[in-house]
C-alpha positions, 0 to 999 in steps of 0.5 A: 797917807791915807786917802781923801775919803778917809781924811773927809771922814776923819774931819767931817765925822769928827773920828778921833785919829788913834795911835798906840800913844792915844789908844787907851785914853780913847778906849776909857770912856768919859762918862756918858759915854757909851763903852764899846768903840770902833776902831777903823784900820784902813790899810793902804789906800794904794792896795786896799781900795776897799778902804773908802767904800768902809769910810763911806759905810762908817758914819752909817754905822754910827749912826744905826748905833747912835748913843751905843758906839763911838768911832775912830780911824787908827793911823796908818803909821800905828796899824802894824802896832796895834792890830794883833791887839785888836785881831786884825788880818785882813784890811781894812777893817772894823774892829769893834770893842768893849773898853779896850777888849776887841769883841768883833772884827769885819774884814773888807766892805760887807752887806750892810745887814752884815754889819747891823747883825754882827755889831748888834750882836757884839754890842750885847752886854753878855758878848764873848770878847775875843782872846788872842790865841796864846799858841804858837801859830806853826810848828815845824819839827825839823831834824829832830829841832822845833822851830815855833813861829 
């Protein structure tokens, strides 16, 4: 269950709620919409109270980048299924995308200047997309047997 502030963000700012069934449709912009989007991964509000702080900042980010950035809230039930796709490790996080590719992730609450600086860079048409590592995170060799996790 999202916190009161996150629910209010979705309602007042008219941000769509996204899950694995509608994420691709959201990331494919309609005519006249910007290619870039920001996805809000909140995490469990009882364990991640910073989600409320990010919920307060997000409408200001969308206003600062009006016409260049769309926003959505990722449903809590879909976060585990979607976070690897967008390179989200820490909750709460804002994942900035260009169409369906992540270009950057900001975890936890940040100074306003961090948001402006990083998001501005990520919105540049030549900003590189994030590529998930194809290599295993951990390789262990035990008694001559390799274990990959």
